[in-house]
C-alpha positions, 0 to 999 in steps of 0.5 A, a space after each residue: 619196974 620190969 625191963 622191956 628188953 629182949 630176954 635173949 640177945 640178938 645178932 642184928 644191930 637194928 634196934 628192936 621193939 624191946 630196946 626201943 622202949 629204953 629211955 634216950 639219954 636227956 643230954 642228947 637233946 641239948 647242944 652241950 650234951 651232943 657236943 659231949 657225945 661227939 667229944 667222947 668219940 675216939 675219932 674226935 680229933 680226926 673230925 676236928 681236922 676234917 672240918 677245919 676248913 669250914 669250922 667257923 662257918 655258921 651254915 657250911 655246905 656238905 658235899 658227897 662223892 669221890 676224890 681221884 688223885 690223877 697223875 698229870 700227863 698219863 692220866 693214871 689214877 694214883 689214889 681214890 677216896 670216897 666221902 663214905 669213909 670220911 667223918 660224917 660221910 661228907 666234905 665240909 666247905 664254908 658258905 662264903 657269905 659276905 653278910 656278917 649277920 648271916 655268917 660272921 666267920 665268912 664275913 670276916 674273911 671277906 672283909 680281910 680280902 676286901 681290905 687287901 684288895 682296896 689297899 693294894 689299889 692305893 699303895 701297890 703290891 699283889 700284882 699292882 705296881 708300886 707306882 700307883 702311889 704317884 697317882 692322884 686319888 680321892 675318897 668320895 662319898 655320893 649321897 642320895 637326895 632328900 625324899 622327905 624330912 627325917 630325924 638326924 644327929 647334926 654336929 656342926 663342930 666336932 671336938 672328939 678325937 674319934 668320930 666312931 665314938 663321937 660324944 659331942 653335944 649335937 644340935 637340935 634335930 630340926 629346930 624352927 623359929 616360931 615365925 617360920 612357916 615350916 614350924 607348924 604342922 605338916 599337911 597330915 597334922 603332924 609336927 614339922 619340927 623336932 627339938 631333940 638332941 639325938 644320941 648316936 644309937 637313937 632308934 629315931 635316927 633316919 625315921 621320917 618326921 611324917 611317914 605320909 609325907 615321905 616319898 617311899 616310892 621315889 626312894 626305892 626307884 632311886 635305889 633301883 637306878 643308883 647303879 646306872 647313876 654311878 656309871 653315868 657319873 664316872 663317864 661324865 668325869 672322864 669326859 671332863 678330864 678328856 676336855 681338860 687334857 685337850 685344853 692343856 695341849 696333851 695329845 690323845 693316845 693311840 691304843 691297839 685293841 684285842 681285835 687288832 684295831 687302833 683307837 684314839 683315846 684320852 690320855 687319862 682314865 679313872 679307876 675306882 673301888 666302890 662300896 655301897 652302904 645303906 643309910 638309916 633312912 634306907 637310901 643307898 649311898 656310895 663310898 668310892 676310892 677314885 684313882 687317876 691313871 694314865 694310858 699306855 699306848 702299847 699295853 692297854 692293861 698296864 697301870 701307869 701314872 697320868 701326865 704330870 699336869 694332872 693333880 688331885 685338884 683336877 680330879 676333885 673338880 671333875 667329880 664335882 662337875 659330873 655330880 652337878 650335871 648328871 641327872 636323868 628320868 626313869 622310864 615311864 610307869 603306870 603310877 607316874 607316866 613322867 617317871 622319877 628324877 634320878 640324881 645325886 643330892 645337893 652337892 653341898 651336902 650330898 657329896 664329900 671329897 677328900 684327898 688320900 694321904 699315902 704317907 700314913 698320916 693325915 685325916 684320910 690315909 690309905 689304911 683308914 679308907 680301906 678298912 672303912 670300906 671293907 667294914 661296910 662291904 659286909 653289911 646290908 639292910 641291918 641298919 634299917 632294922 630289916 634282915 635281908 631275906 628274899 621275899 616272895 608272894 607267901 612271905 611279903 605279907 610279913 614284911 610289907 605294910 602300906 600303913 606300917 613303919 618306915 621299912 615296911 612302907 619301903 618294902 611295900 613300895 617295891 612290891 607295888 611298883 614292881 607289879 606286872 603290867 602286862 597281865 592277860 585279858 580276863 576270861 570274862 572279857 575275851 570273845 565268845 568264840 575264843 577256843 584254846 588250840 586243840 591238841 589233835 586235828 584230822 589226819 594230814 601229811 606234812 608237805 616238807 617231810 611226808 610225815 602223817 600226823 594228827 598234831 596241828 604242827 608236824 612233830 618231826 619238823 618242829 623237833 628239827 627247827 628246835 634243834 637248829 635253834 639250840 645250836 644258835 647263840 641265845 638272845 635275851 629279850 628286852 625286859 618289857 617292865 624295867 621296874 620288875 626287878 623291884 620285886 626281886 630286890 624288895 628285901 634290899 629296898 630296891 637296890 640290886 647291885 653289888 656292895 663292893 665293885 671295882 674297876 678292872 685295872 684298879 686292883 687284883 680280884 677276889 678270886 686271885 686272893 682266894 686261890 693264893 690262900 688255898 695254895 698256901 694252905 695246901 703247902 702249909 706243912 711244906 712251907 713251914 719246913 722251908 721256913 725252918 730250914 732258913 732261920 729268920 726268913 719268912 717265905 710267902 706263896 710265891 716261893 713255893 715250887 710249882 712242880 706238882 705232878 698230880 691233879 685232884 679231880 673231884 666228882 662231888 654233889 650237894 649233900 646238905 647245908 649246916 651241921 648235923 647237930 647243934 653240938 657239932 656247931 658248938 665244937 666247930 665254932 669254938 675251935 675256930 674262935 680259939 684259932 682266930 683269937 690265936 692268930 689275932 694275938 700273933 699278929 698283934 705281937 708281930 706288929 709290936 715287934 716290928 714297930 720296936 725293931 731298931 733301924 737298919 734291921 730287916 723286919 723279916 729277921 
């Protein structure tokens, strides 16, 4: 076969007609082939070091621009770097998504931060005083009411040692006696009983026995207002504790606000760390770590123990009383003018409160509940079989179906209930003399500024009024349709709240943990050198010197999302997985060594 290359060499680097006719190697089309191409480049290890900060991310964010190293105080630029001189001409940063189905690596980091944040609120550390171990604390689960009969796995008596791997023989799902009136058919002609003994991974769990009997609209509305229900429940529990303190003769505390005013408040308050979780039926329920704190008269942000008269039993009674009495009705809707009832489930089934044992043993320990909540903080609607993707008018038809399965009907209920209610009058119903506002009128003179114009409004005065309005603080108008958010959160089955929330005084923030991690990584080499100088001493971020005299200023812009090739993603994710495995092995070995350390020897030695 004759070659189609140019007969004479060309100095230009661009590919010409003849060279374009060459066959491109096949291995460039595959992930393995593109990974091999990247690995054979001379700057491969430099590229790995460059992407190390986002190596495990599924869809990293690429930034382009320049970085300036500026001397503090003088403002003199010491060094200037541009991303064009870096590998791939971009800086990679992790996406930071908390969902494990979207990015496992970032979700794993979020889960570890959530664990540290929640556990610090129970045992102290990371800026939280150690005296929190003296506070009464409980682990409470708040469940939604019933919106219809669903398939369940009921085990009345557990004999297994681990509930996560429960292999106990369950009871029948919904058994009925032949004489029971509910043992027949539902109004839609479907069986109202189920004799099956469902296994833990059965796909029928959470599915209604009859889709037509199930109130899908009430469930999505409950999901929408569940955050308000939690807020009112916490307030009711604090009011119950305040009344209890008054009956016991405990005086109220006078505190000074930030504005200098003096307020008289109750001597106790609640601090919480809460995680929202989707059940298999698509209803949200909350797991909360509730801690009872005292009130410092001089420092409002201080975390102090409550008065000695308050116990865990008082905290338990306050939460139960609040759950029983808190209920409200949602705003009126065109489909239901009287609104929907928003309340918790039956206190006997919809509420579970367990005291937390801070000694490390018992049924519910601090490490157990912190790990449990951190795990569910990275999940979303995957338990219902629906992947969380925001829906719009173009994609709603692929997920919503009024005659479909359980999840499709929930999404359809969100979209239908959240429809606009204030639509304009159709053109056919408008008066015949209706005319749009004309763009030009006869020439006239503005009496305020003397401007001659043919516009209906003086452009000079309008511009001045608009400039005056722009300098004033904006006031957000009240939403005319409180159910409009259902369409925005249709992909979340109506729930639009955060999956992990906490009280301001419960613990530290995610931002503090991230800043600490960034500071540690920036001084990692210096930190390692300091640790080597003092043999047997582990140095943390707090030991690092704060004498930096330079500041890095970046003017970076968004350049794209994701890796350039599937081979880059393969190499980066593999390197990150190996690093995570190495760190995991190191932590396990360190925990083993500390567990076998003889008494009297420092664990850090």
